[in-house]
C-alpha positions as CSV (number, residue, x, y, z in Angstrom):
1,M,141.6,123.9,116.3
2,A,139.0,122.0,118.3
3,Y,141.5,119.2,118.8
4,F,144.2,121.6,120.0
5,I,141.7,123.2,122.4
6,A,140.5,119.9,123.8
7,I,143.8,118.0,124.1
8,T,145.4,117.9,127.5
9,G,149.2,117.8,127.8
10,D,151.5,118.0,124.9
11,I,150.1,118.1,121.4
12,D,150.6,114.9,119.4
13,W,151.4,116.5,116.0
14,K,151.3,113.1,114.2
15,A,147.7,112.6,115.4
16,A,146.8,116.2,114.5
17,A,148.1,115.6,111.0
18,I,146.1,112.4,110.6
19,L,143.0,114.2,111.9
20,S,143.5,117.1,109.5
21,L,144.0,114.8,106.5
22,G,140.9,112.7,107.5
23,G,138.8,115.8,107.9
24,F,140.1,117.2,104.6
25,L,139.2,114.0,102.7
26,V,135.7,113.7,104.1
27,T,135.1,117.4,103.3
28,G,136.4,116.8,99.8
29,A,134.1,113.8,99.4
30,A,131.1,115.8,100.5
31,N,132.0,118.6,98.0
32,A,132.6,116.2,95.2
33,L,129.2,114.5,95.7
34,N,127.6,117.9,95.9
35,Q,129.1,119.0,92.6
36,A,128.2,115.6,90.9
37,L,124.6,115.8,92.1
38,E,124.2,119.5,91.2
39,K,126.1,119.6,87.9
40,D,123.0,120.7,85.9
41,Y,122.2,123.4,88.4
42,D,125.8,124.6,88.7
43,R,125.8,125.4,85.0
44,L,123.1,128.0,85.6
45,M,125.0,130.0,88.1
46,K,127.9,132.3,87.4
47,R,129.7,131.4,90.6
48,T,129.6,127.7,89.9
49,A,129.5,127.3,86.1
50,D,133.2,126.6,85.9
51,R,133.3,123.8,88.4
52,P,134.9,120.6,86.9
53,V,131.8,118.5,86.4
54,A,129.5,121.4,85.4
55,A,132.1,122.6,82.9
56,G,132.6,119.1,81.5
57,R,136.3,118.9,82.5
58,M,135.5,115.9,84.7
59,K,133.1,113.0,84.0
60,M,130.3,112.2,86.4
61,S,131.8,108.8,87.0
62,E,135.2,110.3,87.8
63,A,133.6,112.7,90.3
64,V,131.7,109.9,92.1
65,M,134.8,107.7,92.1
66,S,136.8,110.5,93.6
67,A,134.2,111.0,96.3
68,G,134.2,107.3,97.0
69,F,138.0,107.1,97.5
70,M,138.1,110.3,99.6
71,S,135.3,109.1,101.8
72,L,136.8,105.7,102.3
73,F,140.3,107.0,103.2
74,G,138.9,109.9,105.2
75,I,136.6,107.9,107.4
76,T,139.3,105.3,107.9
77,L,141.7,107.9,109.2
78,L,139.1,109.3,111.5
79,A,138.3,105.8,112.8
80,L,142.0,105.5,114.0
81,F,141.0,107.8,116.9
82,N,137.7,106.3,118.1
83,P,134.2,105.3,116.9
84,W,132.8,108.8,117.6
85,T,135.1,110.5,115.1
86,A,134.3,108.1,112.4
87,F,130.6,108.2,113.2
88,F,130.4,112.0,113.1
89,G,132.5,112.1,110.0
90,M,130.1,109.8,108.2
91,I,127.1,111.8,109.5
92,A,128.6,115.0,108.2
93,L,129.3,113.5,104.8
94,M,125.9,111.9,104.4
95,S,123.8,114.8,105.7
96,Y,125.6,117.4,103.6
97,A,125.5,115.4,100.3
98,F,122.1,113.6,100.6
99,V,120.0,115.9,102.9
100,Y,121.3,119.4,102.7
101,T,122.1,119.3,98.9
102,P,118.6,118.3,97.7
103,M,116.9,120.4,100.4
104,K,118.4,123.6,98.9
105,R,115.8,123.5,96.1
106,I,112.9,122.9,98.5
107,S,113.1,125.2,101.5
108,P,115.2,127.7,103.3
109,A,115.3,125.1,106.1
110,A,118.2,123.7,104.2
111,V,120.4,126.3,105.9
112,T,119.6,124.9,109.3
113,I,120.2,121.4,108.1
114,G,123.5,122.4,106.4
115,A,124.6,124.0,109.6
116,I,124.8,120.6,111.3
117,P,127.5,119.1,109.1
118,G,129.1,122.5,108.9
119,A,129.6,122.5,112.7
120,L,130.4,118.8,113.2
121,P,134.2,119.3,112.6
122,T,134.5,121.0,116.0
123,L,132.8,118.0,117.6
124,I,135.0,115.6,115.7
125,G,138.1,117.4,116.9
126,C,137.0,117.3,120.5
127,A,136.0,113.7,120.2
128,A,139.4,112.9,118.7
129,A,141.2,114.5,121.7
130,Q,138.8,113.4,124.5
131,G,137.4,110.1,123.2
132,A,133.8,111.0,124.0
133,I,131.1,113.6,123.5
134,T,131.9,116.2,126.1
135,P,130.4,119.6,127.2
136,L,133.4,121.3,125.6
137,G,132.7,119.5,122.3
138,L,129.0,120.4,122.4
139,T,129.9,124.0,123.2
140,L,132.3,124.4,120.2
141,F,129.7,122.7,118.0
142,A,127.0,125.2,119.2
143,I,129.4,128.1,118.5
144,Q,130.1,127.0,114.9
145,F,126.4,126.1,114.4
146,L,125.1,129.6,115.4
147,W,128.0,131.4,113.6
148,Q,126.9,130.0,110.2
149,F,123.5,131.7,110.0
150,P,124.7,135.4,109.8
151,H,127.6,134.1,107.7
152,F,125.5,132.3,105.2
153,W,122.6,134.7,105.0
154,S,125.0,137.5,104.1
155,I,126.4,135.3,101.3
156,G,122.9,134.3,100.3
157,W,121.8,137.9,100.1
158,L,124.7,138.8,97.9
159,G,124.1,135.9,95.6
160,F,120.3,135.9,95.7
161,E,119.8,136.4,92.0
162,D,122.4,133.8,91.1
163,Y,120.9,131.2,93.4
164,A,117.4,132.0,92.0
165,K,118.6,131.1,88.5
166,A,119.2,127.5,89.6
167,G,116.0,127.3,91.6
168,Y,117.7,127.4,95.0
169,K,115.5,128.5,98.0
170,L,118.3,129.1,100.5
171,L,117.1,132.6,101.6
172,P,113.7,133.4,103.1
173,T,111.7,135.4,100.6
174,R,108.7,137.8,100.6
175,N,106.9,138.4,97.3
176,G,109.8,136.9,95.4
177,Q,112.4,139.1,97.0
178,Q,114.8,138.7,99.9
179,D,112.9,138.8,103.2
180,P,114.1,141.7,105.4
181,A,113.6,139.4,108.4
182,T,116.8,137.7,107.3
183,G,118.8,140.7,108.6
184,F,117.1,140.6,112.0
185,Q,117.6,136.8,112.3
186,S,121.3,137.4,111.5
187,F,121.4,139.8,114.4
188,L,119.7,137.4,116.8
189,Y,121.9,134.4,116.0
190,A,125.0,136.6,116.4
191,L,123.6,137.8,119.8
192,L,123.1,134.2,120.9
193,L,126.8,133.6,120.6
194,V,127.5,136.0,123.5
195,P,126.4,133.6,126.3
196,V,127.6,130.5,124.4
197,T,131.1,131.7,123.9
198,V,131.6,132.3,127.6
199,L,131.0,128.6,128.4
200,P,134.6,127.4,128.0
201,W,135.6,129.9,130.6
202,M,132.7,128.9,132.9
203,M,133.8,125.2,132.5
204,N,137.4,126.2,133.5
205,V,138.8,125.2,130.1
206,T,140.0,128.8,129.4
207,N,140.8,131.9,131.4
208,V,138.8,135.0,131.8
209,W,140.4,136.7,128.8
210,S,138.8,134.2,126.5
211,A,135.4,135.3,127.7
212,V,136.3,139.0,127.4
213,I,137.5,138.6,123.8
214,A,134.7,136.2,122.8
215,V,132.0,138.5,124.1
216,T,133.5,141.5,122.4
217,L,133.7,139.7,119.1
218,S,130.2,138.3,119.4
219,L,128.8,141.8,120.2
220,A,130.6,143.2,117.2
221,Y,129.2,140.3,115.1
222,A,125.7,141.3,116.3
223,V,126.3,144.9,115.5
224,F,127.2,144.0,111.9
225,G,124.1,141.8,111.9
226,W,122.0,144.8,113.1
227,N,123.6,147.1,110.5
228,F,122.7,144.5,107.8
229,Y,119.1,144.4,109.1
230,Q,118.8,148.2,109.2
231,K,120.3,148.9,105.7
232,L,119.7,145.6,103.8
233,N,122.1,146.6,101.1
234,R,125.2,145.1,99.4
235,K,127.7,147.0,101.5
236,A,126.1,145.9,104.8
237,A,126.0,142.3,103.6
238,L,129.6,142.4,102.6
239,Q,130.7,143.9,105.9
240,L,128.8,141.1,107.8
241,M,130.3,138.4,105.5
242,F,133.9,139.6,105.9
243,F,133.5,139.9,109.6
244,S,132.2,136.3,109.7
245,F,135.4,135.1,108.0
246,L,137.4,136.7,110.8
247,Y,135.1,135.7,113.7
248,I,135.4,131.9,113.8
249,P,139.2,131.5,113.5
250,V,139.9,134.3,116.0
251,I,137.4,132.7,118.5
252,L,139.0,129.3,118.2
253,V,142.6,130.6,118.3
254,T,141.6,132.6,121.4
255,F,140.3,129.5,123.2
256,Y,143.5,127.7,122.4
257,L,145.8,130.5,123.6
258,T,143.9,131.0,126.8
259,K,143.7,127.4,127.8
260,L,144.2,126.7,131.5
């Protein structure tokens, strides 16, 4: 979607397909490495116990080999566009597998670290279309970066006990329990999206309707974050999580449909 938003003129569908496949393979490599490195911990959690390596359906060597091939072909495909796409693809892969993954057992700061590779696909898409790091690319990166905090903290709240079984420290805690400040931080990060999502309109990339829709969605996201902070229960966390699933694709599609 970032490629579609950033491209000028007619869309090169062949290029879009290559970009999608390259991104898919790099993401697959990162996930394969994650599951190989965390196989012993995955067995301890209900949500991950049936993953191939953890369940014994795939050997460790097979997982690492799969990750190697996917990273090789994925980065090669991204490099067909320009050095920036290949560079950011490699940074996303390495930071996810070798920084974020081990950090999860050390500190909740892992969420901030993980949000960087989580947001890099938008920057990669813009770099593929524009051949450089541009204000639009940085804006889309910032939107996806900020979006991830309410998104993940709602998931972390719902899966807190399961994560704790494996020793993960993804959620801030107080006296061994979920920290209520998590809800307030979800609200604040969602609120920060309000000014950031109007930047494409201010940069004359999109029309005014993109700003209207983006501000409305961001305020709604903040409301769900505030509701989560006030209630701190499963229902409020589920509502925030499901709205987060809706938010990012609708925002990106809106930017594409309202391009000038």
